C-alpha atoms as one frame of an Amber mdcrd trajectory, in Angstrom:
protein
  -4.628   5.837 -19.484  -8.032   5.805 -17.636  -8.410   7.740 -14.547  -9.376
   4.674 -12.781  -6.586   2.600 -14.089  -3.717   1.711 -12.012  -1.897  -0.683
 -14.159  -1.678  -0.725 -17.756   0.474  -2.991 -19.841   0.687  -3.316 -23.490
   2.556  -6.081 -25.444   5.718  -6.015 -22.712   8.469  -8.439 -22.721  10.285
  -9.085 -19.343  14.158 -10.144 -19.320  16.334 -11.578 -16.778  19.747 -10.223
 -16.497  21.011  -7.077 -17.657  18.941  -4.584 -18.974  19.005  -1.115 -20.556
  21.392  -1.044 -23.570  22.516  -4.838 -23.307  21.924  -6.333 -26.464  18.433
  -8.309 -26.411  20.393 -12.004 -27.268  22.184 -11.755 -23.874  19.179 -11.623
 -21.937  16.983 -14.262 -20.905  13.404 -13.953 -21.866  10.992 -14.352 -18.914
   7.793 -13.287 -20.472   6.312 -12.141 -23.733   3.387 -10.301 -25.228   1.989
  -9.192 -21.495  -1.244  -7.171 -22.051  -2.868  -6.319 -18.379  -5.042  -3.732
 -17.139  -5.959  -3.382 -13.555  -8.583  -0.757 -12.172  -8.872   0.918  -8.985
 -10.625  -1.406  -6.219  -9.755  -4.617  -7.872  -8.304  -7.719  -6.417  -6.006
  -9.758  -9.087  -4.181 -13.203  -8.563  -1.086 -13.857 -10.271  -0.726 -17.825
 -10.303   1.945 -20.322 -11.785   4.852 -22.511 -10.963   8.089 -21.454  -9.365
  10.338 -19.402 -11.985   7.301 -18.638 -14.414   7.658 -14.882 -13.833   5.220
 -13.585 -11.041   7.830 -11.738  -9.000   9.478 -10.701 -11.914   6.469  -8.935
 -13.443   5.685  -7.425  -9.888   9.568  -6.046  -9.908   8.812  -4.212 -13.278
   5.440  -2.633 -11.565   7.731  -1.226  -8.902  10.819  -0.448 -11.161  13.249
  -3.107  -9.404  13.259  -4.478 -12.955  13.773  -1.870 -16.131  10.869  -2.256
 -18.585  12.649  -2.117 -22.203  10.139  -3.377 -24.427   6.364  -2.512 -24.989
   4.151   0.073 -23.148   3.598   0.160 -19.138   1.788   2.831 -16.897   1.619
   2.435 -13.258   0.043   4.549 -10.997   0.344   7.348 -13.694   4.020   6.977
 -14.184   5.404   5.730 -17.760   7.679   2.855 -16.850   9.508   3.556 -20.041
  10.194   7.002 -19.740  11.131   6.727 -15.810  14.125   8.412 -14.682  16.110
   6.600 -11.700  15.320   9.816  -9.761  11.509   9.220 -10.070  11.463   5.529
  -8.967  11.306   6.737  -4.929   8.191   9.021  -6.418   6.604   5.768  -7.936
   6.957   3.433  -4.927   5.658   6.491  -2.743   2.388   5.540  -4.943   1.917
   2.182  -4.322   2.742  -0.191  -1.380   4.533  -3.070  -1.241   4.475  -6.510
   0.816   7.287  -8.782   1.000   6.838 -12.519   2.179   9.668 -12.005   4.235
   8.371  -8.953   6.149  11.547  -6.845   5.857  10.899  -4.563   9.017  13.075
  -2.854  10.906  13.958  -5.370  13.851  15.566  -2.482  16.280  12.345  -0.399
  16.300   9.015  -1.130  17.690   5.604  -1.167  15.768   5.163   2.482  16.146
   8.500   3.320  14.911   8.642   0.803  11.834   5.872   3.308  10.481   6.898
   6.331  11.877  10.655   6.269  10.406   9.057   5.321   6.983   6.475   8.049
   7.040   9.543  10.635   7.865  11.556   9.212   5.334   8.707   9.441   2.281
   8.039  12.805   3.270   5.209  13.212   6.035   6.017  16.212   8.150   3.226
  16.936  10.342   3.723  15.072  13.556  -0.413  15.267  13.987  -0.812  13.850
  10.704   1.632  11.225  11.115   0.406  10.093  14.354  -3.386   9.985  13.017
  -2.472   8.074   9.935  -0.569   5.515  12.018  -3.514   4.841  14.255  -5.873
   4.446  10.876  -3.840   2.162   9.395  -2.834   0.176  12.961  -6.828  -0.060
  13.545  -7.396  -1.257   9.644  -4.891  -4.010  10.251  -6.023  -5.032  13.920
  -2.719  -3.799  15.653  -4.005  -0.794  17.452  -3.227  -2.166  21.094   0.304
  -3.378  20.150   2.289  -0.315  18.807   4.761  -0.726  21.295   5.902  -4.267
  20.565   8.855  -5.041  18.821   8.579  -7.195  15.759  10.204 -10.568  17.505
   7.279  -9.860  19.988   4.956 -10.522  16.987   3.329 -13.646  15.794   4.091
 -14.236  11.957   0.625 -13.163  10.813   1.058  -9.838  13.180   4.493  -9.242
  11.299   2.658  -9.351   7.822  -0.137  -7.093   9.106   2.618  -4.888  10.097
   4.165  -4.909   6.611   0.265  -4.287   5.260  -0.177  -1.462   7.148   3.369
   0.215   6.344   2.466  -0.215   2.851  -0.925   1.669   3.170   0.729   4.789
   5.275   0.634   6.809   2.096  -2.905   6.077   0.841  -1.745   4.020  -2.184
  -3.837   3.163  -5.331  -2.309   0.345  -5.826  -0.741  -2.720  -3.467   1.553
  -5.537  -4.656   2.128  -8.270  -2.517   4.439 -11.215  -3.259   3.398 -14.326
  -1.964   1.900 -12.493   1.465   0.535 -15.604   3.117   3.346 -18.092   1.811
   4.890 -18.261   5.257   1.085 -18.159   6.978  -1.237 -20.996   8.534  -4.473
 -21.323   6.929  -6.441 -19.177   9.692  -4.162 -16.435   9.669  -3.783 -16.173
   5.936  -7.356 -15.950   5.982  -7.110 -12.705   8.182  -4.932 -11.472   5.855
  -7.112 -11.672   2.759  -9.924 -10.068   4.980  -7.458  -7.247   5.169  -7.236
  -7.070   1.192 -10.796  -7.214   0.920 -11.486  -4.171   3.015  -8.378  -2.438
   1.267 -10.066  -2.846  -2.071 -13.481  -1.806  -1.037 -11.811   1.517  -0.245
 -10.510   1.796  -3.916  -6.988   0.270  -3.566  -6.218  -2.312  -6.262  -4.556
  -5.339  -4.934  -2.512  -7.497  -6.966  -0.740 -10.568  -5.472   1.185 -13.664
  -6.327   0.053 -16.626  -4.318   0.404 -20.688  -4.622  -2.637 -20.805  -2.191
  -5.471 -22.083  -4.392  -7.697 -22.298  -1.633  -7.581 -18.506  -0.903  -8.563
 -18.257  -4.422 -11.575 -20.222  -4.041 -12.628 -18.754  -0.604 -11.855 -15.045
  -2.215 -12.765 -15.450  -6.090 -11.464 -12.846  -7.939  -9.575 -12.126 -11.231
  -6.840 -14.613 -11.844  -3.856 -14.674 -14.190  -2.010 -17.892 -14.982   1.485
 -17.519 -15.963   2.738 -20.540 -17.826   5.827 -20.992 -20.554   6.557 -17.549
 -20.989   2.894 -16.161 -21.294  -0.006 -14.798 -19.132  -3.447 -15.605 -19.641
  -6.622 -14.730 -17.488  -8.495 -17.799 -16.483 -11.717 -18.920 -14.717 -11.287
 -19.749 -10.910 -13.469 -23.111 -11.144 -11.036 -24.299 -14.263  -7.767 -23.717
 -12.020  -9.479 -25.528  -9.151 -10.412 -28.285 -11.694 -14.065 -28.179 -11.171
């Protein structure tokens, strides 16, 4: 695997339902013949109708869905050989941004980051505080570290989710519909953050239904349709 490559999938099939040793005919095939590479610093959009496999692919990349067919490597981890005890280390090497935020509602902004960092192996207090300052500044929340999640707007909560995903200096950020619940102006703010993230060398792979964002921030676009994926030209997607 190329040292700058963060995702490499070859002849991958992804199934819904039981995995592991279950018989293939007992599972529903979602995607087949998936071939995809992503390098550091790239922004890649995943588009397609609901149910076409975008979230399933993302879940496969962070080992929520087991890869049983084909070859897959993500941030240096071989998905076919991945043991259960290795999954936390895989996820510490990437950042994951969920549409529904999944914040700790009983803790303020600072503790939402601090407690996660402690849980993922950070030990030195000065290093933790310095990194929290860095990621909050990156997402524009440096003056809101004392706020509780319910005191933040939807856009601010999503920015906090991104800050949390960036605390471990990941090489890869996976985002599942990160702007789905946000108004257009707020969504643009999230894209500006992703733009800065890719400029720092971290790859961003995000699923989206927001074609206007793709028009404003054109980049590699992967279309999911009828059980397959294909890279498409942005102008074709937009009907231009």
